[in-house]
C-alpha positions in Angstrom: 115.2 2.3 108.1 113.8 -1.2 108.3 113.7 -3.7 111.2 113.1 -7.4 111.4 110.5 -9.5 113.1 112.2 -12.9 113.6 111.3 -16.3 115.1 113.3 -18.9 117.0 112.4 -22.5 116.1 113.0 -25.7 117.9 115.3 -27.8 115.5 113.7 -31.0 116.8 110.2 -30.4 115.5 110.3 -27.0 113.8 107.9 -25.4 116.2 108.2 -21.7 116.7 109.1 -21.0 120.4 109.9 -17.3 120.4 109.1 -14.1 118.4 111.4 -11.1 118.7 112.3 -7.9 116.9 115.6 -6.3 116.0 116.9 -3.3 114.1 120.2 -5.1 113.3 121.4 -8.3 111.6 119.5 -11.3 112.9 122.6 -13.4 113.2 124.0 -10.8 115.6 120.7 -11.0 117.6 121.0 -14.8 117.6 124.4 -14.6 119.1 123.0 -12.3 121.8 120.4 -14.9 122.7 123.0 -17.6 123.0 125.2 -15.3 125.2 122.3 -14.1 127.4 121.3 -17.7 128.1 124.5 -18.0 130.2 123.9 -14.9 132.4 122.7 -15.4 135.9 120.1 -12.7 135.7 118.5 -13.9 132.5 119.1 -17.7 132.2 115.9 -18.5 134.1 113.7 -16.7 131.6 111.6 -19.2 129.7 113.3 -18.6 126.3 116.8 -19.1 127.8 115.7 -22.2 129.8 114.6 -23.6 126.4 117.8 -22.5 124.7 120.0 -24.0 127.4 118.0 -27.3 127.1 119.0 -27.4 123.4 122.6 -26.5 124.0 123.0 -29.3 126.5 121.9 -31.7 123.7 124.4 -30.0 121.2 121.5 -28.3 119.4 120.8 -24.7 118.8 117.6 -22.8 117.8 116.9 -22.0 114.2 116.4 -18.3 113.6 114.3 -17.2 110.6 112.9 -13.9 109.3 109.1 -13.6 109.8 108.7 -10.1 108.3 110.7 -7.0 107.4 109.0 -3.7 108.4 109.8 -0.1 109.0 111.3 0.6 112.4 108.2 2.6 113.5 106.0 -0.5 112.9 108.2 -3.0 114.8 106.3 -2.9 118.1 103.0 -3.2 116.4 104.0 -6.2 114.2 105.8 -7.9 117.1 102.6 -7.8 119.1 100.7 -9.1 116.1 102.9 -12.1 115.6 103.2 -13.0 119.3 99.4 -13.1 119.4 99.3 -15.1 116.2 101.4 -18.0 117.4 100.7 -20.3 120.4 103.0 -22.0 122.9 105.7 -19.3 122.8 108.3 -18.7 125.5 107.7 -14.9 125.3 106.8 -13.5 128.7 105.5 -10.2 127.3 102.9 -9.3 124.7 105.6 -7.5 122.7 106.3 -3.9 121.8 105.8 -2.1 125.0 107.1 -5.1 127.1 103.9 -5.5 129.2 103.7 -9.0 130.8 100.9 -11.2 129.7 97.7 -11.0 131.7 95.2 -13.7 130.5 96.8 -14.0 127.1 94.0 -14.4 124.5 94.1 -17.5 122.4 92.7 -17.2 118.9 90.8 -20.0 117.2 92.2 -21.5 114.0 89.3 -19.8 112.1 90.1 -16.4 113.6 93.9 -16.8 113.0 93.1 -17.6 109.3 91.0 -14.4 109.0 93.9 -12.4 110.5 96.3 -13.9 108.0 94.1 -13.4 105.0 93.5 -9.8 106.0 97.1 -8.8 105.5 98.2 -10.9 102.5 98.6 -9.8 98.9 96.9 -6.6 97.9 95.6 -6.2 101.4 99.1 -5.9 102.9 99.9 -2.3 103.9 103.1 -2.3 101.9 101.6 -3.8 98.7 102.6 -1.8 95.6 104.9 0.6 97.5 108.5 1.2 96.6 110.9 1.5 99.5 111.6 5.2 100.0 115.2 4.6 101.2 116.4 2.2 98.5 119.5 3.3 96.7 121.1 1.7 93.6 124.7 0.6 94.0 127.5 -0.2 91.5 130.1 -2.9 91.5 133.5 -2.1 90.1 136.5 -4.3 89.4 139.6 -3.5 91.5 141.9 -4.9 88.8 140.6 -2.9 85.8 138.4 -0.3 87.4 135.6 -1.2 85.0 131.9 -1.0 86.0 130.7 -4.6 86.2 127.1 -4.4 87.3 124.5 -2.1 88.8 122.0 -3.3 91.5 118.8 -1.6 92.7 119.5 -2.7 96.3 122.2 -4.0 98.6 120.1 -7.1 99.2 120.1 -8.1 95.5 123.8 -7.5 95.2 124.4 -9.6 98.3 122.4 -12.5 96.8 123.9 -12.3 93.3 127.5 -12.2 94.7 127.1 -14.6 97.7 128.4 -11.8 99.9 126.9 -10.7 103.2 124.8 -7.4 103.2 127.1 -6.1 106.0 130.2 -6.7 103.9 128.9 -4.6 101.0 127.4 -2.0 103.4 130.8 -1.7 105.1 132.4 -0.9 101.8 129.7 1.7 100.9 130.0 3.4 104.3 133.8 3.5 104.3 134.5 0.9 106.9 136.2 -1.2 104.3 137.9 -0.4 101.0 136.7 -3.5 99.1 134.6 -6.6 99.4 134.8 -9.8 97.4 137.7 -8.4 95.2 135.5 -5.5 94.1 134.7 -1.9 95.2 131.1 -0.8 95.8 129.7 2.7 95.5 126.3 4.3 95.4 125.1 5.1 91.9 125.3 8.9 92.5 129.0 8.8 93.6 131.5 11.4 92.5 134.5 10.8 90.3 136.8 11.8 93.2 135.1 9.2 95.4 135.5 6.5 92.8 139.2 7.3 92.2 139.9 7.5 95.9 138.3 4.2 96.8 140.0 2.4 93.8 143.4 3.6 94.9 142.8 2.6 98.6 141.5 -0.9 97.5 144.6 -1.5 95.4 147.1 -0.3 98.0 145.4 -2.1 100.9 144.2 -5.5 99.7 144.4 -6.8 103.3 141.6 -4.4 104.3 139.2 -7.0 102.9 138.1 -9.3 105.7 139.2 -12.9 105.6 136.9 -15.9 105.7 138.0 -18.8 107.9 137.9 -22.3 106.3 135.7 -24.7 108.1 136.2 -28.5 108.3 133.2 -30.8 108.1 134.2 -34.1 109.8 132.7 -37.6 109.9 131.9 -38.3 113.5 132.5 -42.1 113.2 135.9 -42.1 111.6 137.0 -38.5 112.4 137.9 -38.0 108.7 137.4 -34.6 106.9 134.5 -34.9 104.5 134.8 -31.3 103.1 136.6 -28.1 103.8 134.2 -25.2 103.3 135.4 -21.7 102.2 133.5 -19.9 104.9 131.1 -20.2 107.9 128.3 -19.1 105.6 129.0 -21.8 103.0 129.3 -24.5 105.7 126.1 -23.4 107.4 124.1 -23.4 104.2 125.3 -27.0 103.5 123.3 -28.3 106.5 120.5 -25.7 106.4 121.8 -23.8 109.5 122.4 -20.2 110.5 125.9 -18.7 110.4 125.7 -17.9 114.1 124.8 -21.4 115.1 127.7 -23.0 113.3 130.1 -20.3 114.6 129.0 -21.1 118.1 129.7 -24.8 117.5 133.2 -24.1 116.2 134.2 -21.6 118.9 132.3 -22.6 122.0 130.9 -26.1 121.9 133.1 -28.7 123.7 132.1 -31.6 121.5 131.9 -29.5 118.3 129.2 -31.8 117.1 126.2 -30.4 115.2 123.7 -31.8 112.6 125.3 -35.3 112.7 128.8 -33.9 111.9 131.8 -32.5 113.8 132.9 -29.0 112.9 136.1 -27.0 113.4 138.1 -24.2 111.9 140.8 -25.1 109.4 144.3 -23.5 110.0 144.6 -21.9 106.6 142.7 -18.7 105.7 141.7 -17.3 102.3 140.8 -13.8 101.2 137.3 -13.1 99.9 
């Protein structure tokens, strides 16, 4: 199982202000940061003081993946990246959660040496194949035909513009279908294929629905474009899904990245 080392950036200057780790989807972790910034027992932490400062200006942090590593290496890599960057809002050295005591600052030359020591062939994962990677197959619900085979969920997600969690939900049985297709691991049985195909055809509503999002001109309040999903709208302004979702659902002004955003009344099936 893999985990993610992520960063939170200041949208005003692009400076990295926080390094964290998660075993789950980073958009989910982003939502937790926004939510935690409102709690009395956490809102005075440096990272949440910074987040609240942004929220008051109708801005949100930008979350980005720094590195994907095995879960066992998360603590080690979090410590490494926290020591690598300066001026962070982290109050611990990472991993074990020990508070900083005279945090060491590396010179630019030393930081370059650290970076060079783990790039390319020197990286500990160079040339290795993920031991837990499984090939998956996409089938048409309408005809039942095999459409395409992918060596990983991530590649299928990119090729079909569908979230990893949507495909994963279909593979794990939480959903019957996604994006008008059924998804199965390559080594599936005939019975499993036939069962999932029947369920997908009988329960088309099992597929989650995407909410249409309106992008509105702030000056004249006219709709510029109606996006088919939060994901599509977020990509149009180089934002995260979680940030735009927060603006549509929580923000009083609903203003973000020089536009106003809100959900459209109609819904469409993926």
